[in-house]
C-alpha positions, -999 to +999 in steps of 0.1 A: -002-001-002+028+021+009+045+017-025+010+026-041+006+058-019+040+069-033+037+063-069+003+079-069+024+109-051+044+109-076+028+111-106+005+140-091+037+156-083+051+148-122+018+162-138+021+195-123-010+189-097+009+196-068+037+223-063+072+207-045+070+212-011+080+241+009+098+258-020+107+292-015+095+300-051+065+286-069+052+296-105+015+296-108-003+294-143-036+303-150-049+287-186-082+304-198-082+278-226-084+245-199-096+267-173-073+254-146-045+268-122-013+249-124-004+234-101-039+229-087-021+229-055+005+244-037+020+236-004+034+264+019+049+261+051+037+280+081+058+309+090+078+304+059+079+331+028+076+322-004+074+342-035+041+330-060+047+339-095+011+343-111+012+346-153-018+337-172-010+313-202-038+320-224-071+335-227-085+364-204-071+376-172-077+363-138-079+369-106-077+354-067-084+364-033-073+345-005-071+373+027-060+347+048-029+345+029-023+383+021-035+373-017-059+406-021-076+404-052-046+396-075-051+401-112-033+373-129-019+385-165+005+372-190+028+400-179+030+379-149+023+390-112+047+382-081+028+377-047+050+371-014+033+354+015+042+342+048+013+318+064+005+324+098-019+295+102-018+258+089-049+249+070-063+242+037-073+273+017-097+273-014-092+296-040-112+303-070-107+324-097-126+356-092-128+374-127-150+363-147-129+345-178-152+323-198-172+291-196-151+271-178-148+300-152-166+285-124-143+252-124-111+273-121-100+264-086-069+256-069-056+247-031-033+264-007-021+239+019-001+252+052+015+227+075 
C-alpha cells in the first residue's frame, strides 16, 4: 500500500497537480483555454515566506483572493504578477478565479495547503 501511495504522489507531482513542498518560489499558471490553475495545489510552510509567480498562459486575465494568506484581489495577466506570502496559520485554503474568464470560469480553482 505504501508503494502505491508513494507512486500516486509521485505521479501527481510529475503531472503538475501539486507544487514541490515548501519551495521558496512557486510558479502558478492560469490557463484560460483549459480553465485550470497549474499546479492545482501549492504546499506552504507556516511562518516561511514564499514568492508566488502568477502568470496567465492563455485567454483572459484571471484573479485570486485568499485574504488569509495575503493574496488580495490579485489580477493574473500574461505579463505576470508576483506575491510573497508568509502564512500565519496551518490549514487548507481554497481559491477560485475571481474574474469571469469564459465558459469554464466556475471550474478554475486551486488549493493552498499550509503545514
